[in-house]
N, C-alpha and C positions, 0 to 999 in steps of 0.2 A: 504494498499500498504506499510505503513512504517514498521505494524508489519512482513507483508512477507518478506520483504526485511530485516529486523532483524533475522526474522526465517530462511533468506539461509545462513546468514553473521554464523549462530552458526551452523548449520549443515553443511558449508564448514569448519568453522575451527575444528570439532568432525573428519570429514573426513581427513582432513590433508590438503585439499587443499589452495592454496595461498589466502588472503583476498585480498577483492575488493578497487582498488585505487580508491580512493575518490578523487577527484583534488579540492585545497584550495582557498573557494571563493578571488578572487581579491581584493585588497587594493582598493579604490577610487582615484579617478582624484585628483589633488589640484583643491578646489574651483576656483571661477572665483568671487564667493562674498562670507562675510565674512558668518562665520557659522560653528555649527560643523561638526567633521568628526569622523567616526570609525576606525580604524585599528586593523588588525589581529596581538595583539601584543605575545609574546614568552609565556606569560602566558593566553592569552586571549585576548579579547577585549580592545582595549586602547580607552579613550576618551578624543578628541582632539577639540581645539577648534580654527581656523585659522580666522586670522584678515587682513585685506587687507588695505592699505593706503587712508586716506581719499580722496574726488577726487581735492580738490586743492594741493593736496601735488606729487610732479614728482615720481614715482614708481621708486626703483633701482631693478639692478638684485642680490635680497639680501632677504634669508630667516632668521631668528633670531627664533630657537627654547626655550623656557625660559622655567626653572624647577622649581618648587616648593618647600617649605618649610618643614618639617616634617609631613607625614601624620598621625603618632599616637600620633602630639600634634593639631591636626585638620588642618596642611597646606593642600591646594587644589591648583589648577589652577586659583582660584579665588582671593586668596591671594590677599590684594592690593597693596603689595611692586611690585607682581608679573605683575599685569594689568599696574603698573606705569611702570614698565621696558618695559613690550610692548610698551604701548603706546609714551614713549621716541624715540623707535626706529621706531615705525611708520610713527613718526613725519618729521623723516629724510627719508622715501620712503621703508622700508624695507616690508616686510610681515612678521606677527610673527603667532608662532605656540607654543600654551599654552596645556599642555596634564599633565593630571591625571596620576600618579605613580600605579602600579597595586594595588590593593585593596584601592584604594580612590575611591570615586565618582563613576561612573559607569563602571569605567576601572576594571576588571578580576582579579585576584589573589590573592594574601596575601603579606603588609609587608615585603621585605627581607633582611633588617639590610644596603641596599647600595648596594649588590651586584645583584639583579634582576633588581632594578633601573635603573642602569647601561645598563642592556640587554634593558631595556624597550626605553631609550632614543637612544641607537642606532638601535632601529626598527623604533621609528620616524626620525630619521635623514637619515636613510635607504631609506623611503617612500620620504622625501624631496627630495634629491639626485634623486632619482626616476623620481620624476617628472618634478623637476627642474632642470633638470643637468647642465646649465647653469647657473646657480643664485650659489653666495658665500653663503656658510651656515655659520653663526654666531651661537653660543651659549651662554646663561647667566642662571644664576641660584641666587637662594636665600637662604641664609641658608642651610641645608639639601639639597637642588637643587643645591646650588653652589657646595659642596664636589662631587654629582654625576658627576657632567659636569665636574669637575677637574680631578675625576676619569676617564673619557671618552676622555677627551680632547688630548688625545696621541694615540690613535688607531683612532677617528673620524677627528682630523687636521683641526677642525674649521679657517676659515679666522682671528677670532677674540672669545675673551672670555671675557665677563664681569662676573666678580664673587661678589656678595654681601653679607656682613656680612659670610664669608667663615667660617667656623664650627672648626676651630683650637681651639685642645684643647678639643673639647667633641666628635670628631670622628678622627680614625687615620689617620694622614696624613703622616705618615713615610715613604710609599711604594708610595705614589703618585710620577707620571712622572713631573716631573715642565714642563708646558707649555712653549712651545718655538714662540708660533702666539702673535701677540697683545695682553696683555691682559690687562683688568684695572680691579682695586678691592677697593671696595666702602665700608669702614668701619664706623657704628656709634660709636665716643666715649663713648658714655655713654649707650653704647647697655649692656642690663641687663639679656641679654643669651648667649651670645658669649663674649668673655673675649675680647676687643680689642688689648690689651697687649700680649694677646697668637697669636693673629693674626698678628700683627707686627714682635713679634718676631719670628715667621715660616716664615715670607717672608725674613726679614735681615738673620738670621742663615742657610737658605735653597739658599740664592743668588738668591731670584725668582726677575727673569727681568719683573715687574708688574710696573705699574702706579698705586701707591697708593693713594687715595684722603681720606684724614679722614673728617667728617663731625661732627664739635662740636655741642654740646647738643643737639645729636641726640640718642634718643635710636633702639630698635630692630628694630620694625616694622617702625620706622622712622612715630613717631606720630607727625603731624604737620609741617613735611620736604620733605611731598612727592615731595612737587613741587623742592624743592632743591635736590632729589635726581633724579627727572629727568632731570633736568637740566646738573648734574654732568654724568650721563649717556651722554646726547648730546655732552657733550664737550670732553668728553672722547675718544668717540669713530669716531666723526667725519672728522680725519683725513685721517679715511681709510677704508671711503667709497667708495665703486664703483660708475662710475659715472653713470646717473639718463638717465633710456632710454630715447632714441630720439622718 
């Protein structure tokens, strides 16, 4: 059957007939339980994982998308900083969506230096907004993921942005349109990959309206500081939480 269809397509192309219209597979609904999801992304399939709040936490009309660090240096949606950020937000009642950028894990495509990764984030956000139109959308990102979510924030207009170790000095931040929504920046003061002073200088020189949390004795991957990171995120965003579902 497939061979016959292919032969028909080739014959039609040679004759100048229009190509058949093949409907694109619809994306799945937002899951009712935590688990993996596959979306159609701009470079092929995108691998996601949705996590819902625990049963003892009142859910809120809020979905947070968390972006992972640099894929070429081993970053994935399973990174411990990413999963801790997701945990912190779920403990506040948010549903969270982690996903692998193109070319990472089971996501198709190839690394695109931040350009295509912004498109990946747009695709995930579009799906969330289609499936949960009444929910607030927040963005968060760690390292390279912070760079991608910063680049996308102006167009996606999330209700809140969390940037963990944004890699100022490692990536071009000059053309980033500064966020106008509530914005939390968390930076370890002993970060050996992202220069903390470069982050502080960028925030000061750009006159960014961000709440900056400096975490002393903290390295890039928050070794032995993940619980402190959880607390910093929860304290930094709690004032902006939508009311829990009644």
